[in-house]
N, C-alpha and C positions, 0 to 999 in steps of 0.2 A: 288666448291662450285657455283661457276658462271656459269661454262656448266650444272651443274645438272638443277640448275635455270632454263638455257634457256629450255632443255628439257620437264622441266614440263609445261614452259608459252608454249611451240609448243604441245604437250597434251590437252592443255586449248582453244587453238586455235583451233585444230584438233578436239573439243568434244569428246575426248578420255580417258578424266581421269576415268570413270565409266567403260574401258574396262578392268584394272588389269593390265595395263601398271603402274600406280600410285605405286600399292605395288608390283611390280617388282622394280621397283626404291629404295623403299623404303629401303635396306641395305644399297646400294650407299649412301642416301642422308646422312642419318645416319653417314656412315665413313667420309663425308665429313664435317660433323657438328662435328662429334667426333675431327676431325684435329684442327677444329677452337674452340677449347673453352678451358677455363682454366684447368691446369693440376697438379694442386699442392696440395689444400688441400682435405679434407677427404669430406666437401659441395660437391668440384668440382668433386669427385668419386660418392657422391650419384647421383648429376644429370647426371653423362653420366651414371649409373647405370638404372637410370628410363628413360633416352632419349634412349639409345640403345635396343629397346625393339625386332627388328629387326635383331640383331645384337646374332650372338651365344658368349659366355666366350673366347674360342679361337681365335673369330676373334676380336675381339675387343682387347686384350691382342697382338693379332701379329699387329693390325696397331701399337697400343701403344710400344711396342719395335723396329718395323721398323722405328719410324718417326725420320726423321733428317731435325734437325731446318734448315732453309733458312738463317740465319743472325744470328750475335754472340750477340745479343741480348734477342736468345729465347736460351733454353735449352734442352738437353734431359730430356724425362720420365724419372723418377726417378724409380729404382727399386721395394720402399716401396711404391710409388702410386700403381704401378700396381698389388703389391700383394694385395693394399687393395682393389681395381677394383677387384681381383679376389675375397675376402670375400664378398665382398658389392653382387657380381652377386650369 
């Protein structure tokens, strides 16, 4: 997310926010946000569904399936949660 934020800042500095570049970056921004949010409850699933409007259902499911936790405190995304996302979308 930090790198994407840097790109957004660069676009603002160059007055390119209205050039269409922001819209092009939107799926990447949403994918980065998807990796950061909680992925446990039905409420989390609803939040993800409303947040990720620039991503297809297949893209969201792929990101969640391929997510690999960085440390032992995180868990992989449960299959049941991914199914909830699919139903929600």
